C-alpha positions in Angstrom: -8.6 25.4 -20.0 -9.9 26.4 -16.6 -11.7 23.1 -16.0 -8.3 21.3 -15.6 -7.9 23.2 -12.3 -11.2 22.0 -10.8 -10.9 19.5 -7.9 -13.1 16.5 -7.1 -13.5 14.4 -4.0 -11.8 11.0 -4.1 -15.3 9.5 -4.2 -16.4 11.7 -7.1 -13.2 11.1 -9.0 -14.0 7.5 -10.0 -10.5 6.3 -9.1 -11.9 3.6 -6.9 -14.4 2.1 -9.3 -13.1 -1.3 -10.2 -9.9 -0.7 -8.4 -7.6 -2.9 -6.4 -6.4 -1.5 -3.0 -3.0 -3.0 -2.7 -2.2 -1.9 0.8 -4.5 -1.7 3.9 -4.5 -2.6 7.5 -8.1 -3.9 7.7 -7.4 -7.4 9.0 -8.7 -6.9 12.5 -6.8 -7.1 15.8 -3.3 -8.0 14.4 -1.4 -4.7 14.3 -2.0 -0.9 14.6 -4.8 -1.0 12.1 -8.5 -2.0 12.5 -9.1 -3.5 16.0 -12.4 -5.3 15.7 -14.2 -7.6 13.3 -17.1 -5.2 13.3 -15.1 -2.3 12.2 -13.3 -4.4 9.6 -16.6 -5.4 8.0 -17.7 -1.7 8.1 -14.6 -0.6 6.3 -15.0 -3.3 3.6 -18.7 -2.3 3.2 -17.7 1.3 2.5 -15.0 0.2 0.1 -17.5 -1.9 -1.8 -20.0 0.9 -2.0 -17.5 3.2 -3.6 -16.6 0.6 -6.2 -13.5 -1.2 -5.0 -13.2 -4.6 -6.6 -10.2 -6.2 -4.9 -8.7 -5.6 -1.4 -5.2 -6.9 -0.6 -4.9 -7.0 3.2 -1.3 -6.2 4.3 -0.8 -6.4 8.1 2.6 -5.5 9.5 5.3 -8.1 10.1 8.1 -6.5 12.0 10.1 -6.7 15.3 7.5 -4.8 17.2 4.6 -6.6 15.6 5.8 -10.2 15.4 3.0 -11.6 13.3 3.5 -15.0 11.6 2.1 -16.1 8.2 0.3 -18.9 9.9 -1.4 -16.6 12.5 -2.4 -14.1 9.9 -3.8 -16.8 7.6 -6.0 -18.0 10.6 -7.3 -14.5 11.2 -7.9 -13.9 7.5 -10.0 -17.1 7.4 -12.1 -15.7 10.2 -12.6 -12.5 8.3 -13.5 -14.4 5.1 -16.0 -16.4 7.1 -17.7 -13.2 8.3 -17.5 -11.1 5.1 -20.6 -11.5 2.9 -19.8 -8.9 0.2 -18.7 -9.3 -3.4 -15.1 -7.9 -3.3 -12.2 -10.3 -3.8 -10.0 -10.4 -0.7 -6.4 -11.6 -0.6 -3.8 -11.7 2.1 -0.2 -10.5 2.0 1.8 -8.5 4.5 3.8 -5.3 4.8 7.3 -6.4 5.7 9.6 -4.0 7.6 13.2 -4.2 6.5 14.4 -4.5 10.1 17.1 -6.5 11.9 15.0 -9.7 11.6 14.0 -9.3 8.0 16.9 -11.3 6.5 16.1 -14.2 8.9 12.5 -14.2 7.7 13.6 -14.0 4.1 16.0 -16.9 4.5 13.3 -19.0 6.1 10.9 -18.4 3.3 8.2 -17.4 5.9 6.7 -14.7 3.7 3.3 -13.6 2.6 3.9 -12.5 -1.0 1.6 -11.1 -3.6 1.0 -13.3 -6.6 3.8 -15.5 -5.3 6.6 -13.2 -6.7 6.1 -9.8 -5.2 6.8 -8.6 -1.6 5.5 -5.4 0.0 8.3 -3.9 2.0 8.7 -0.7 4.1 11.5 1.0 6.1 11.6 3.4 9.0 10.2 6.8 7.9 13.3 8.6 9.1 16.3 6.4 8.4 17.2 3.8 5.8 17.9 0.2 7.0 21.4 -1.0 7.3 22.7 -2.1 3.8 19.4 -1.4 2.2 20.6 -1.9 -1.4 22.0 -5.3 -0.4 18.8 -6.4 1.3 16.7 -5.4 -1.8 19.2 -7.1 -4.1 19.0 -10.3 -1.9 15.2 -10.3 -2.4 15.6 -9.9 -6.1 18.0 -12.8 -6.4 15.2 -15.1 -5.1 13.0 -14.2 -8.0 10.9 -12.0 -5.8 10.3 -8.3 -6.7 10.2 -5.8 -3.8 7.3 -3.4 -3.9 8.2 -0.4 -1.7 5.2 0.8 0.2 4.5 4.6 0.2 8.0 5.8 -0.9 6.7 9.4 -0.7 6.5 9.1 3.1 10.2 8.4 3.8 11.8 11.6 5.1 15.3 10.5 4.1 14.5 9.8 0.4 14.8 12.4 -2.3 14.5 12.2 -6.1 18.0 10.8 -6.6 17.1 7.9 -4.2 13.9 7.1 -6.1 15.8 7.1 -9.4 18.3 4.7 -8.0 15.6 2.3 -6.7 13.9 2.4 -10.0 17.1 1.5 -11.7 17.2 -1.6 -9.5 13.7 -2.5 -10.7 12.1 -1.9 -7.4 8.3 -1.3 -7.7 6.6 1.6 -6.0 3.2 1.6 -4.2 1.5 4.9 -3.8 -0.6 5.8 -0.8 -3.5 7.6 -2.4 -4.2 9.6 0.8 -0.8 11.2 0.3 -2.2 13.0 -2.7 -5.0 14.7 -0.7 -2.6 15.9 2.0 -3.5 13.6 4.8 0.2 13.2 5.7 1.1 16.8 5.2 2.1 19.1 2.3 5.7 17.8 2.1 4.6 14.2 1.5 1.9 15.4 -0.9 4.6 17.3 -3.0 6.8 14.2 -3.1 3.9 12.0 -4.1 3.1 14.4 -6.9 6.7 14.4 -8.1 6.9 10.6 -8.2 3.6 10.4 -9.9 4.6 13.0 -12.5 7.7 10.9 -13.3 5.5 7.8 -13.9 7.3 5.8 -11.2 4.3 4.4 -9.3 3.3 0.9 -10.3 0.4 0.2 -7.9 -1.6 2.1 -5.3 -3.5 1.5 -2.1 -5.0 3.5 0.8 -3.0 2.2 3.8 -6.3 2.3 5.7 -6.0 1.8 9.4 -9.6 2.7 10.5 -13.1 3.5 9.3 -12.6 7.1 10.3 -9.4 7.4 8.2 -11.1 5.9 5.1 -14.0 8.2 5.3 -11.7 11.2 5.7 -9.8 10.0 2.6 -12.9 9.8 0.5 -13.7 13.4 1.2 -10.2 14.5 0.2 -9.9 16.7 -3.0 -7.9 15.9 -6.1 -7.2 18.0 -9.2 -8.1 16.7 -12.6 -4.5 16.4 -13.7 -3.6 14.3 -10.7 -6.7 12.1 -11.2 -5.6 11.5 -14.8 -2.0 10.6 -13.7 -3.3 8.1 -11.1 -5.5 6.5 -13.7 -2.4 5.9 -15.8 -0.9 3.8 -13.0 -1.1 0.1 -14.1 -2.3 -1.1 -10.6 -2.4 -4.6 -11.9 -2.0 -7.6 -9.5 -0.4 -9.5 -12.4 2.1 -6.8 -13.1 5.5 -8.2 -14.0 
C-alpha cells in the first residue's frame, strides 16, 4: 500500500483542525519566546487560520526566568484585551524542576492546567536532583505532572520513559519534533514514544512566528499522522 508512505505538510495533515495546543511561548515579553504583543497576535492569527481551537500559553517559570503567577496573569489579561479572534486562550506555565521548584510547590504558587495538572520540564542534558522524589511529591498533592517534550531530554532512554509512565506521569509531545526541527535523534525518540502510545497531549512549543511557519511546512508520513490523531489531547484528561 504505497500511499501509506506519502508525506504531507503539517498544515495539509489536518492535525491542527479543532486542536488544542498545550504548550507554547506566545505570551509576549515574559521569557525566551515571543517578544512583542504584535508578534503574539500574529502567531495567534496563524494558529486560528490553520484551525487551532484552544491555545494554552505556558511561559517559563525557573531560576533564570523568575516569573510569578501574578505577573503572568497581568500580562495574559493584556493579551486577552488585545486578541479579537475566536480561539479559547488559557494560561498555565512550564515549570522547571530546578533548585527552587520545591519552594514554589510548597507555597502553592503554581499555574496549573485544569487545576490538577502541572506542566514540568528538566534540563535537556541532566536529570534534576532526586527527580523521582520531586515528581512523587507533586503527585501526593493531587496534582499530575505533565512532562514537557520528553523526547528532547538527552539523558532519557526507553527504560526511563517506561519508569515515568509506571509512576503515572503524563507526556506532552512537541509536534515539531516529528518533522525534524530539533534533529534526527529527537525525531526518532519522538516516533518511538508515539509508537508505544505514551503521549497524552501535544503542543508546538512555539517561540516565534518564524518557528511556527517553519513547523507548518514540515512533512509527516501518513502513519505518523494517524498515530498523532490517536493521542487523546484532552484538557479534561484524567
